[in-house]
N, C-alpha and C positions, 0 to 999 in steps of 0.2 A: 590742327587736329583738335577735335572736341574733347573736353575733359569729361571725366566720369560723371561729374555733377550735372552735365547738360541733359542727360536722359530724364532725370526726375523733373527738371524744369520744362522740358518739351512735353512730357506726359501730362503735367498739370495744365500747360497751355492748351493742349489738344482737347482735354476734357472740358475746358472752359469755352472753347470756340466751336467744337464740332457740333453741328445740328443733328437732330434725330434722323435715323434712317427708316423709322417706322412711324406712320401716321394713321389715324382712323380714316377709313375710306368714306365714311358717312358724314361725321360731324367735324372731324379734324380736331377734336378736343384731346387734351393730354390724357394718357393712360393713368390709372391710379398708381400712387406711390412712385411717381417718376423721379421725385427728388431723392427718395430713399428706396432704391430698388429692392426687391426681395433678396433674401439671404443667398439663394442659389445664384442669382445674377451677379451679386457682388463677389461671391466666391469665384465665379467664372472669370470675372474681370481681372482678378489678381492671381490667376493660376501660375504656379511655379513649375516650369518644365524640368526635365531631368538634368539638363545642362546648367541649371541655376538661373536661366534668363527669365525675365518676367514677360509672359505673353500678354498681348492686348487683344481683347475680343470686342470689336466695335459694336456688335448688336446688343451687348449687355449694358452699355452705358448710354443713357438717353437723356438729352436735355431738350426741353420743350418751351415754346413761347407761351406766355400767360394769356394770350388773346385767342379766342375761338375763331374759326373760319366759317363763313356763311356759305350755303350751297349756291347762291346766285353768282358768286365770283369764282366758280370752279376753274375756268380756263386761265384766269390770272393766277389762281393758286397753283395750277399745274406748272405754269412757267416759273413761278417763284420756287416751286418744289424742285424743278430741274436745276435752277440756278443754285439753290441751296445744296442739292445733291452734288453738283460739280464742285462747290466750295468745300463740301465735306470730303469729297474724294481727294481734293488738292491738299486739305489740311492733314488728312490721313497719310497721304504719300509723304508730305514734308515731315510729319512726326516719325513715320517709320524710318525715313532716311536718317534723321537726327538720332533716333534711338539706336539704330543699327551701328551708326558710326561711334556713338558713345559706348555702346556695349562691346563693340569690337575693340575699342581702346581699353576698356576695363578688362575684357578677357585676355587681351594681349599682355597687359600688365600682370595679371594673375598667372598666366601660363609662363611668362618670363620668370616670375618669382618661384614657381614650383620647381624650376630647374636650377634655382640659385640659392634658396633658403635651406639651411640645414639645422638639424637638432643637435645640441651639444650636451654631452654627458660628462660631468666633472666630478672627480673624487678629490676632496680637499682636506687639509689638516692644518688648523690654525695653531700658532704657538701659545703656550701658557706664559703670561707675563709675570705672574706670581712665582712660577717655577720656570724660569727662562731657558733652562737646559733641556726641556722636554716639550713635546707637542701634545695637544688635546687629541681625543679620538677622531678618526676620520669621518667625514660625512659625504653624502652624495647629493648632487643637485643637477638640475637640467635647465637649459636655456636655449636661445636661438642665435643664429648667425646667418650671414649671407656672403656670397662670393663676390669679390671685387677684382679689378684687373691685377695681373701679376700672379695669378694662382694663389690668392690670399683670401682668408675668411675674416670678415669684420664682425665683432661682437662687443658685448659690454665687458669692462674690466671686472665687474663684480661677479660675472658668470664664471670666471676662471681664477678668481682671487685665491691665493694660498693653495693652488692646485698641486696635486701630486701625480695625477693621471687624467688625460682628456681624450675623449672619443667624439667623433662626429658621424652623423648618419644623414644620407640624402633622402629627400622625399620619395616614397615609393620603393625604397630599397631596404632589405632586411639587414644588410651588412653595416658594421660599424668600423671606422678607420681611426687609427691613432693620429692625434693632432699634436703639434708642438707650438708652444706660445712664443711668437717671435718678439713681440713688444707689447707692453702694457702701460697705459696712461691712466692712473687711478684718479687724478684730478678731473679729467674729462670723461672718465668711465668708459674708455674704449680700449680694445685689445685686437691684435692681429694674430691669427693662427695660420700655421702652415701644415699641409698634409703631403707626405712624401709619396704615398701610393699612387701610381699612374692609373690604376683601375678606378680610383675615386673620381678622377677628373673626366672620365668618359661621359659625354652628354651633359656636362655642366656648363651653364651660361653665367657670365658675370654681369652684375648690375652697374649702371652708370649713376654717378651723383648728379643731382639737378641743382635747383636753386631754393632759396628760402620761400616757402609758399606765402601768399597773402591771406589775410583774414577771410574766413568762410570758404576757402578752397578745400576740396575734398581730398582725403588721403585714405589709403587702405593699409592697415597694419597686418603684416603676415608673420606668423611665428608658431610656436608650439606651447600655448598656455596650458596651465593645469586644467584637469577635467577630462583629458583624453590624450591619446598618443599620436594622433594624426595632425596634420597641418591645419591651421585655423586662419581665417581672414575676417577681419572686422573693419568697418568703414566709419569714418567720422570727418569732421570739418575742423579747420584751424580756428581756435578761439582766441589765442593770444601769443605774441612773440615778444619776449623780454628776457633779460638776465634772471636766472633762477638758481636757487641753491641746489647743487648736485649732492644728493644725500651720501653717496658712496665716498666721494672725494672731499666733501665739505668745502667746496669751492663755489664761486658765483660766476657762472658762464651763461651765454645765450642759450635759451631753450624754447621749444615750441609746445604750447598747450593745445591738446586736441580733445574732442569729446568721445573718441573711440576707447573701448575698454582695453586697458593694458594690465594684464594680470601676471603673477609669477609664472615664469616660463616664456613669456613674450619678450623678455629682456634680450636685447641684441638683434631682434628681428627688424627688417626694414619697414619704414613707412613710405609707401609708393604713391606718387602723384604722376598720373599719365604713365609713362614708361620709364621713369627715373626715380631715384631715391631722394626723398625729401628729408629723411632723418632716420635715426635709430631709436627704437623704443627703449626706455631705460627706467622709468619710475612712474608711480601714480600718486595721487593725493589721498591719504587715508581719511576715513570718515566722510568721503564724498563719492558721488556716483559718476562714473564715466568721465573722470578728469585724469587724463594721462599726459605724459611728457615725452617728447622725442628730442634727441640731440640733433641740432641742425647741421646742414652741410658745411658752413664756414668752420665750425669747430672740428668736424670730421676731417676736412681737408688740412686744417692746421696741424692736426695730429699725424696724419699720413705723411705730409710733407716733411715734418720733423724726423720721422722714422726713416724716410727715404734718403734724407740728406746726411744723417749721422749714424744710421743703423740701429738707433734706440730712441726711446721716448725722451724728449728734451724739456718738457714742461711748458707752462704758460706764464707769460711775463707779468710783472707787477711793478708799480711805482713805489710801493712801500709807504703809502700815505694813509692816514686816517683823516677824513675830511668832514666838514659840517656844512649843512645847507645855510644859505644866507637869505632866507625868505622874510626874516624880521626886518622892518624898516630901520629901527634904532641900531641894530647890528650893522647894517650896511652903512649907515651914517657914521658910526664909530670908526669903521675901517676905510672911510673916505671913498666909498663907492658912489661915484657920480651917477645921476639919472642915465639910464640906458646901458650901464655897465652891469654885467651879471657874472657870477662865478661862485666858487665854493671856498670855504675857509679851511686852511691846513691846521690841524690840531696836533698830530704826531707824525714823525718821520722815522722810518726804520733806519737805524745807524749803519746797517750793512748795504743800504741801497745807494745808487748813484745820486738820487734826489737829495740825499742828506748833504751832499757836497755843495749843491747850488740853491736849494730851497730852504726856507726858514719857517718856523712856527709863526702863525698869523699872516702868512702870505695868502692872497686871494688868487686862485687859479682861474684865469679868464677863458683860456682856450687850450685845446690839445691838438697839435698838428693843424692849426688853423680852424678847427671846428669849435664854435662858441659853446660854452657850458652855461646852462641856465642856473638860476639860484637854487634849484632843487637837485642839482648835480646831473641833470639829464641833457642829452644831445638829440638833435633831429635824426630820425630814422625812417626812411621810406615816406609813404604817403600819410603825413600828419601823425605819424607814430613817434614816440620818444622812448629812449632807453638810457640807462646810466652810462656815463662816459668810461666806466671801467671796461666796457666791451671793446672800446677802441684800443685800450691798453693791452687787453688779453689777446688781441689778434696780431700783435707785433711778434716778430721772431726774436729769439735771444740775441742780445748785443745790438739790436736795432736801436736807433735814436729817435727821439721825438722833440718837436719844438713846443715848448710850454710858455705861454704868456701869463705873467703874474702881475698883480697889483701889490706894491709894497710901499707903505707910508704915502699912499696917494699917487705914486708914480708907477708907470707901466714898465716892465722889463721882460725880455725874452731870453730864455735859457734853452740849451740843448741838454737833454737828459737821456742817458743810456738805460735801456730796460733789460731785465733778465729775471728768470724765476728766482724767487726768494723763499728760503726755508724758515719757518718760525722757530723760536727757541724750543718749544715743545711741539713735536710733530703731531699732526691730527690723525695720521694713519701710518701704518707700517706693514702693508701687505707684501707677500712674496719674499719676506726676509725674516731671519731669526732674530730675536731680541739680543741686544748686547748685555753682558753681565761680567762682573769680576768679583771673585770670592777671596777674602783674606781673613783668616781666623774666625770663620763663620759669619763674617759681615758680608752681606750680599749687596753690592753696589750696582745700580742700573741707571741709565738716563731716563728721565721722566718723559713719558709719551701719553697721549690721550688714550691709546689702546690699553695702557696700564691702568688708567683710571676707569676704563670701561669694565675691567674685571670686577668692579664693585657692584655691577648689575645695571639694569636698564635705567634706574634712577641714580646713576653714578654722580651726577652733579650735586646731589644732596647727600649721598652716602659716602663718597670718597672724602679723604682728609681735606678740610676746607682750605687750609693754607696752601696745599699743593694745587688744588683746583683753581683757585683764584689766580695764582701766579702762572699756571699753565695757560690761562686764557688771556692774560693781560701783559705779561712781560715780553720785552723784545730782546733779541740777541744784540750784544755789543760788539761782536766780532765774528768773522766767518769761522764755522766749525765749532762754535760754542754749544755746549749741552748743559742741561739742568740736571746735575747728578744727585741722586738721593741714595740713602741707605734704606733699601726696601724691606729687609727683614734681617733677623739675627738667628742663625742656626745655633741653638744653645749648646754651650760647652763650658768646661771649667775656665777656659781662657777668656771668655767674654761674659762671665757672670756679672749681673748688675747693669749690663748695657741693653737688656731686652726691650726696655721701654723707649729706646732712642730710635726705633725704626720709623721710617717715613719722614725723616728730616733731611734737608738738603745738606750736602757736603760742600763746604766752602773752601777749606784749606787742608793741605797735608803738609805737616812740618813747617807751617807758616807760609807756604806757597799756594796762591790761589789756583783752584782747579778750573781748567778750561773745558775739559770733556772727560769722558770715562777713560779713554786711552791715555790721556795725560795723567789721570789719577793712578792708573796701573803703573806707569813709568815712575812716578814719585814713590809709590809703595815699594817697588822692586829695586829702587836705588839702594836702600839698606845702608846708608852711610852713617846712621846714628844708632845708638843702643835702643832707644825707644822710638816709637812712631806715634804721632799725634794727629788726630782728625778733629778739625773744628767744624761743628755743625751749625745749622740754623738755630736761632734763639739762644745763641751763646753756649750751646752744649758742647762738651769735650769728651773724646775717647782717647785713652792712652794705653798702648800695648807694648810689651817687650818684644822686640822685633824677632829674635831667634825663637822664643817660645811660640810666638804667633805663627811662624813658618812651619814649625813642627805640628802645631795644632791643625793647621789648614789641611794637611794630608789626612789626618785622622778624621776630620769632619767630612771631607769628601767621600772617604770610604764608607762612613756610617750612613750617609744619605744617598749612596750610589750615584754620585755626580761624576761624570767622566772627566771633566776638566774644570780647573779653577777659572778659566778664561774663555770667553766666546771666540769663535773663529775669526770674527771681523776685527778683533783687537790684536791679532797676531801679525807681526811684520812679515814681509815677503820672504826674508831670509831665515825665518824661524819656522819651527814645526810645533805641533801641540806638545810633544814631549819636551821641547826646549823650555816651555814655560810652566810645566808641572811643578808644583811646590812639594817638597819632601814632607 
């Protein structure tokens, strides 16, 4: 089946090859302005009919020979004219056949999309990380989605992030239907919605997933971008295929760059190639024209398969390594890399990763699952394309293993490494969940997250506390479940007078015991086995409180600030209730 792009190519070829259907009966010389026909003729040649198809009027486009024809050779000219007329008719027939096939393919794809693409209306309310016991005011947003097999709707995670209410509407329908969010993968920016109403599914078609398109293949992006309420279709070609930073999840995954416009509201809509989905529109490049990105099918399938197998999002695997390119000749010589050997240098290893068990700093990773790694960290991909080897890692399922060949002290070794999703010490996002907090004597303790730092504004990297920002971006966890706990603020009271300036410091110890996470801190505080309680903070700062006076003050401070509970719900054990942990 011809692709959508074939119609433009056929049309251009026909214009180059088709001879003129009109000649002067006397001299045979070209008509005036034959290279640049009058405005009316050009307008007629590119007339758009009501169905959106581009009609072709053969009499309006005329190509002529640059040689004049003499009267003495009229009979020969007539024969040539007949031959050229036959050739013109054959070219015209071939062109029409190609055009109709291509346009039928295009119209089929669009018609299929019209019965599959939906508009999504989301009401969301994000939490306040400075006041973690309450939410910010609700906001409304709109996006796109499309139906896949199993009566499911696929869209972007950022379309439904922090949602409180979701509605969907079919093309051509005035009715909106309640949708439930089944699974969300914020790293890959994908989500699956379910609609229980049987009425919604009447006349709905599901779209099939295709393959990763090659460069310069045409795609059509269907969705509901800003600027109107009806469905919109934009066309473009594939410009680039490589791992790209996903803005919403702050992860590096495979993405496809296209030159079709992707605007707010397009998010979650399908990019269609032929009659199948080539990807999901999800972001564009700011300060650039017509540079958009779509999530490719391998990432989509990896997300859907994880949901089908476990019932929820399972995440994307990581080796937990920080690697350096070995393009410098002296660097390769220092690490005994013989000619013909290529790979990347291991700088850091996440202590909670399985790679920490078998790999060492200064190892040279030569290959991953038998795929050679170049000195710049790339591997071969399709037809003379290259991508970073992180893509091979991210496509693994949790608890899968990989064969890793390394060069260590000039000798080659092969290890088996188990792969799983790894959480950083300071999470980069926390959508669809309330922040954790614990309040004692007006001291508000929270785990440090990047959303907390984002509360300092768009320029949070420069306006947030420098010591917290640097540690958030650089430090690695030393054990599973570890958190970077800080004293976020002090709700001023007589009990904590003089401690106001100790806000935004890390809490290292409680009564001499190192703090693993916020839940552990709460347990240490509520132990109450000593008369006084001591908090050791970063920079050798110390807070000491009388335990009984602090407990009494906690209730007073909560009432004054209208805080419903001293502890967030996620810190409460299964056998406890909120009333069990209320401090008097």
